[in-house]
C-alpha positions in Angstrom: 0.0 0.0 0.0 2.9 2.4 0.8 4.0 2.6 -2.9 0.7 4.2 -4.0 0.7 8.0 -4.6 -0.3 10.1 -1.5 -2.7 12.9 -1.5 -3.4 15.2 1.4 -6.8 16.7 1.4 -7.3 19.6 3.8 -10.8 20.1 4.9 -13.6 17.4 5.4 -16.5 19.4 4.2 -18.5 18.6 1.0 -15.6 19.4 -1.4 -13.0 17.5 0.7 -15.1 14.5 1.2 -16.0 14.2 -2.5 -12.4 14.6 -3.5 -11.1 12.1 -1.0 -13.7 9.5 -2.0 -13.0 10.0 -5.8 -9.3 9.8 -5.4 -9.3 6.7 -3.1 -11.6 4.9 -5.4 -8.9 5.4 -8.1 -6.1 3.9 -6.0 -4.7 7.0 -4.3 -3.7 6.8 -0.7 -5.5 9.7 0.9 -4.9 11.5 4.2 -7.9 13.7 5.1 -6.9 16.4 7.5 -9.6 18.3 9.3 -10.0 20.6 12.3 -13.3 19.1 13.2 -14.0 16.2 15.6 -16.2 14.6 12.8 -16.3 14.9 9.1 -18.9 17.1 7.5 -17.5 20.6 7.8 -19.8 23.5 8.5 -22.5 22.4 6.1 -22.9 18.9 7.5 -22.1 19.9 11.1 -23.5 17.3 13.6 -24.6 17.5 17.2 -22.2 16.1 19.8 -22.9 12.4 20.3 -23.4 12.9 24.1 -26.3 15.2 23.4 -28.4 12.3 22.2 -30.1 14.0 19.4 -32.9 11.7 18.1 -33.5 13.3 14.7 -30.3 15.3 13.7 -31.6 15.2 10.0 -34.2 17.6 11.0 -31.5 20.3 11.2 -30.3 19.5 7.6 -31.4 19.2 4.1 -29.6 17.0 1.6 -29.3 14.4 4.5 -29.2 11.4 2.1 -26.1 13.0 0.4 -24.5 13.3 3.7 -25.2 9.6 4.6 -23.6 8.6 1.3 -20.5 10.6 2.0 -20.2 9.4 5.6 -20.7 5.8 4.7 -18.3 6.0 1.7 -15.6 7.6 4.0 -16.1 4.8 6.6 -15.7 2.2 4.0 -12.5 3.7 2.6 -11.1 4.2 6.1 -11.9 0.5 7.0 -10.1 -0.7 3.9 -7.0 1.4 4.6 -7.4 3.7 1.5 -8.1 6.8 3.6 -6.6 8.0 6.8 -8.9 10.6 8.5 -7.1 12.9 10.9 -9.6 14.7 13.1 -8.8 17.7 15.4 -5.9 18.6 13.2 -5.6 22.3 12.6 -3.4 23.1 9.5 -1.3 26.1 9.9 1.1 25.9 6.9 1.8 23.8 3.7 5.1 23.9 2.1 7.0 22.1 -0.6 6.8 21.5 -4.3 5.2 19.0 -6.6 5.8 15.5 -5.4 7.1 16.5 -1.9 4.7 18.5 0.2 4.6 18.9 4.0 1.3 19.7 5.7 1.9 21.2 9.2 -0.8 21.0 11.7 -1.5 21.4 15.4 -3.2 18.4 16.9 -5.7 18.4 19.8 -8.0 20.9 21.5 -5.1 23.0 22.9 -3.5 23.1 19.4 0.0 22.8 20.8 1.1 19.3 19.5 2.8 19.6 16.1 2.2 17.1 13.3 3.5 16.9 9.8 1.8 15.0 6.9 3.9 14.2 3.9 2.1 13.9 0.5 2.8 13.8 -3.3 0.0 16.2 -3.9 -2.3 18.6 -1.9 -5.9 19.4 -2.3 -7.2 22.5 -0.5 -10.9 22.3 0.5 -10.7 24.9 3.3 -14.2 26.4 2.7 -15.2 29.9 3.4 -16.1 32.2 6.3 -18.7 34.8 6.9 -18.5 38.5 6.2 -20.1 40.9 8.7 -20.1 44.6 8.1 -20.0 46.8 11.3 -22.8 49.0 12.6 -23.4 50.8 15.8 -24.0 48.1 18.6 -22.7 45.2 16.7 -20.3 44.2 19.5 -23.1 43.8 22.1 -23.5 40.3 23.6 -26.3 38.7 21.7 -25.2 39.7 18.3 -23.8 36.7 16.4 -23.2 35.8 12.8 -25.9 34.1 10.9 -23.7 31.0 10.4 -22.8 31.2 14.1 -26.5 30.9 15.1 -26.8 28.0 12.7 -23.7 26.3 14.1 -25.0 26.7 17.7 -28.2 25.0 16.7 -26.7 22.2 14.7 -23.8 21.3 16.9 -25.1 22.3 20.4 -28.8 22.2 20.0 -29.0 25.6 21.6 -30.6 28.9 20.5 -28.8 32.2 20.6 -31.7 33.7 22.3 -35.5 33.5 22.7 -36.4 36.3 20.4 -34.3 36.7 17.3 -33.8 39.0 14.4 -32.0 37.6 11.3 -30.5 40.3 9.1 -28.1 41.1 6.4 -28.1 39.8 2.9 -27.7 36.5 1.1 -29.2 33.0 0.7 -28.1 31.9 4.3 -30.6 34.2 6.0 -33.7 32.2 5.1 -32.7 28.8 6.2 -31.3 30.3 9.5 -34.6 32.1 10.2 -36.6 28.9 9.5 -34.3 26.8 11.6 -34.5 29.1 14.6 -38.3 29.4 14.4 -38.7 25.6 14.1 -36.5 25.1 17.1 -38.7 27.3 19.2 -37.4 30.8 19.0 -39.6 33.7 18.1 -38.1 35.2 14.9 -39.3 38.9 15.2 -38.0 39.7 11.8 -36.0 38.7 8.7 -34.3 41.8 7.4 -32.9 41.4 3.9 -31.1 44.5 2.3 -31.4 43.1 -1.3 -34.5 43.6 -3.5 -35.8 40.2 -4.7 -37.4 41.9 -7.7 -33.8 42.1 -9.1 -33.9 38.3 -9.8 -36.5 38.8 -12.5 -33.8 40.2 -14.8 -32.1 36.7 -14.6 -35.2 34.5 -15.2 -33.3 32.4 -17.7 -30.6 31.4 -15.3 -33.0 30.8 -12.5 -35.3 28.7 -14.7 -32.4 26.3 -15.4 -32.3 25.4 -11.6 -35.8 24.3 -10.6 -34.3 22.5 -7.5 -32.9 25.8 -6.2 -36.3 27.5 -6.8 -38.1 24.8 -5.0 -35.7 25.0 -2.1 -36.3 28.7 -1.9 -40.1 28.1 -2.0 -39.8 25.7 0.9 -38.0 28.2 3.0 -40.6 30.9 2.1 -43.3 28.5 3.1 -41.5 27.9 6.4 -41.3 31.6 7.1 -45.0 32.0 6.4 -45.9 28.9 8.5 -44.0 30.3 11.6 -45.3 33.9 10.8 -41.9 35.5 10.5 -42.2 39.1 9.3 -40.0 39.6 6.3 -38.6 43.1 5.4 -36.8 43.3 2.0 -34.7 46.2 1.0 -34.2 47.0 4.7 -31.2 47.0 7.0 -30.3 47.0 10.7 -28.9 50.5 11.3 -28.2 50.0 15.1 -28.3 47.5 17.9 -29.3 48.7 21.3 -28.7 47.4 24.9 -27.1 47.9 28.3 -24.8 45.0 28.8 -26.4 42.9 26.2 -28.7 43.2 23.2 -32.3 44.5 23.9 -33.5 45.7 20.5 -32.5 46.8 17.0 -33.5 49.6 14.8 -34.5 48.6 11.3 -34.9 51.0 8.4 -36.0 50.8 4.7 -33.4 51.5 2.0 -33.8 53.6 -1.1 -32.7 52.4 -4.5 -29.3 54.0 -4.1 -28.7 52.5 -0.6 -29.7 55.4 1.6 -31.8 55.0 4.7 -35.3 56.4 4.0 -36.0 59.2 6.4 -38.9 58.2 8.8 -38.8 54.5 8.1 -36.9 53.6 11.2 -38.6 51.3 13.7 -37.4 49.5 16.9 -37.7 45.7 17.1 -37.3 44.2 20.6 -35.0 41.1 20.6 -32.4 39.4 22.7 -30.4 37.9 19.7 -29.4 39.2 16.3 -28.0 36.8 13.7 -26.3 38.9 11.0 -24.3 38.2 7.8 -23.5 39.9 4.6 -22.3 36.9 2.5 -19.3 34.6 2.6 -15.6 34.9 1.7 -13.3 32.1 0.6 -10.6 30.8 2.9 -7.4 31.3 1.0 -4.6 31.5 3.6 -3.0 28.2 2.7 -3.3 28.8 -1.0 -1.7 32.2 -0.7 1.2 30.8 1.4 1.9 28.2 -1.4 1.9 31.1 -4.0 -1.4 30.1 -5.7 -2.9 32.8 -7.9 -6.2 34.3 -6.9 -9.1 35.1 -9.2 -10.9 37.9 -7.4 -11.2 36.7 -3.8 -11.0 33.0 -4.6 -8.3 30.6 -5.6 -7.9 30.5 -9.4 -8.3 26.9 -10.9 -8.5 25.4 -14.3 -11.1 22.9 -15.6 -9.6 20.1 -13.5 -9.5 22.3 -10.4 -5.7 22.6 -10.6 -4.1 25.7 -9.3 -1.2 27.3 -11.0 1.1 25.7 -8.5 2.1 22.2 -9.7 0.8 19.4 -7.4 -1.8 21.6 -5.7 -5.6 21.4 -6.4 -8.4 23.4 -4.8 -12.2 22.8 -4.6 -15.2 24.1 -2.9 -15.7 27.5 -1.4 -12.0 28.3 -1.3 -12.3 28.8 -5.2 -15.5 30.9 -4.7 -18.7 30.7 -2.7 -21.4 28.5 -4.2 -22.9 26.1 -1.7 -22.6 22.4 -1.0 -23.8 21.1 -4.4 -21.1 23.1 -6.3 -18.5 22.0 -3.7 -19.4 18.4 -4.2 -19.0 18.7 -8.0 -15.7 20.5 -7.7 -14.4 18.0 -5.2 -15.2 15.0 -7.4 -13.5 16.6 -10.4 -10.5 17.5 -8.3 -10.2 14.0 -6.9 -10.4 12.3 -10.3 -7.9 14.8 -11.7 -5.4 14.1 -8.9 -5.7 10.3 -9.3 -5.1 10.6 -13.1 -2.2 13.2 -12.8 -0.4 11.2 -10.1 -0.6 8.2 -12.5 0.9 10.4 -15.3 -2.5 10.4 -17.2 -4.7 13.1 -18.4 -8.2 12.4 -16.9 -10.8 11.7 -19.6 -13.4 14.5 -19.6 -16.1 11.8 -19.7 -15.0 10.7 -16.2 -16.4 13.9 -14.7 -18.7 15.2 -17.4 -21.7 15.2 -15.2 -19.9 17.0 -12.4 -18.5 19.5 -14.9 -22.1 20.3 -16.1 -23.3 20.7 -12.6 -20.3 22.9 -11.8 -20.9 25.2 -14.8 -24.6 25.7 -14.1 -24.2 26.4 -10.4 -21.4 28.9 -11.0 -23.7 30.8 -13.3 -26.5 30.6 -10.8 -24.4 31.9 -7.8 -22.9 34.6 -9.9 -26.5 35.9 -10.2 -27.1 35.5 -6.4 -23.9 37.5 -5.7 -24.9 40.2 -8.0 -28.3 40.7 -6.4 -27.3 39.9 -2.7 -24.4 42.4 -2.6 -24.1 44.4 0.6 -26.1 47.6 0.5 -24.5 50.6 -1.1 -23.4 53.4 1.2 -23.2 51.1 4.2 -20.0 52.8 5.3 -21.7 56.2 5.5 -23.9 54.9 8.3 -21.0 54.0 10.5 -20.4 56.5 13.3 -16.8 57.5 14.2 -17.0 55.7 17.5 -18.2 52.4 16.1 -15.5 49.7 16.5 -14.3 48.3 13.2 -11.5 46.1 14.4 -12.7 44.3 17.5 -9.4 42.5 18.2 -7.5 45.8 18.5 -10.3 48.1 19.5 -9.9 50.4 16.4 -12.8 52.7 15.8 -14.0 54.0 12.4 -12.5 57.4 13.2 -9.0 56.0 13.2 -9.6 54.4 9.8 -10.9 57.6 8.4 -8.1 59.6 9.9 -5.5 57.3 8.3 -7.1 57.9 4.9 -8.1 61.6 5.1 -5.2 63.0 7.0 -2.3 60.5 6.7 -2.8 59.5 3.1 -3.4 55.7 3.4 -4.7 54.3 0.1 -4.8 50.6 0.8 -5.8 48.2 3.5 -2.1 47.3 4.4 -1.3 51.0 5.0 -4.3 51.5 7.2 -3.3 48.4 9.2 0.2 49.8 9.8 -1.2 53.1 10.8 -4.1 52.0 13.0 -3.4 48.3 14.0 -6.7 47.3 12.4 -6.2 43.7 11.4 -3.2 43.0 13.7 -5.2 41.1 16.2 -6.0 37.4 16.7 -8.1 37.0 13.6 -5.5 38.8 11.5 -8.0 40.9 9.7 -10.3 38.1 8.6 -13.3 39.8 10.3 -12.4 43.5 9.8 -10.6 43.6 6.4 -13.8 44.1 4.3 -15.0 46.9 6.7 -11.6 48.6 6.6 -11.5 48.4 2.8 -15.0 49.8 2.6 -14.3 52.7 5.0 -11.0 53.4 3.2 -12.6 53.4 -0.2 -10.3 50.8 -1.7 -10.7 47.2 -2.9 -10.1 44.3 -0.5 -6.6 42.9 -1.1 -5.3 39.4 -0.3 -2.6 39.4 2.4 -0.1 36.5 2.2 0.6 35.3 5.7 3.3 32.7 6.5 0.9 31.0 8.9 -2.9 30.3 8.5 -3.5 30.5 12.2 -1.6 31.5 15.3 1.2 29.1 16.3 3.0 28.9 19.7 6.7 29.7 19.5 7.3 26.4 21.3 5.7 24.5 18.4 8.0 26.2 15.9 11.0 25.3 18.0 10.2 21.5 18.2 10.6 18.8 15.7 7.1 17.9 14.4 5.8 14.4 14.7 4.6 12.4 11.7 1.0 11.3 11.1 0.3 8.2 9.1 
């Protein structure tokens, strides 16, 4: 078995699982490295076993797809074709084609170093939420939309008894329905986009009746739970003393301004807010992979421009689980063929390629319609925190631009410390860029996560 080519797949979400199964089925020895205690990633996140959830499928759709992936992984692990390393937090990948080293920290304390050797690497590191600041967004009780969903899926807990779900994007509807179904009172769903804009893209939407049916099911769920829906609205402020007590919601004009007199206060003890997703590209950037916009650039086989490195799923662009599965399968088949010095036959992944093309077109439409509202930066007061890690207010960012001449995110960072904290700008970079009036720029970091100095000083162990 040891003479078979070795592939390290980083991330056990939909893309990573699909890639691992496809490659293993073709004879590749796969090491699946993931930070989670169980496979599934954020999309297929499961409740902890000791919680004794009787019907975990109630928190998910596409449950049968998850069962197929889970059972396929178990079969490959039992046969020795896949090694699944859980609770391994990858902080760096180095090397060149045929000789890669994946460096990870093992365990809940993330202090035990481990290195996985591989002939090829597949990055399936997913994405993370974008949240734009507003007055009061740091109050306890304000969480991201995905965070609220994760609390429910993994901990079977609600972020509060009365919730408002706000922002923009396709994640808001399932979060609102899930919270309501779990017993929370959802006082409002606040969507800044105008759904009427989808009418201009009827041809693309009509090609995806499954997506339209999914949206209709969520709309029916909102109606069933009597959730008030406010489109072309936004949360302009969160209120509370010590924790969230209410939010102010207002209507938006066509050019993104708050309509005078439309403000109204909505009592709540939790706010789940999100403004879309961003690809995780830290490891790809460290390897020197080219980016296409904000995602990793790949060819038709999901290969990056770095030999021996593939990427699939939301790290190449946000598009949901079905797109991630298609990209993962294509990548896994490509890796297997390329490590065997063959060019994969297009027919081997023709169906997945067709799915990929259609879903990329679909989500390009969603991105164009569900963009964050224009002029959002104008509504941020000078005393509103932008970088929570370093306590940097909006006034400091504006001063760096207006008085000190900063023209990019990096210069603002150097002048204000915005982005120098624990998250290294992952949370605040979009807001800093918006306030500074410049485009978000990737920031190549040597490490994808904080690493103790003691770990760097020790010789790493080897995982199988």
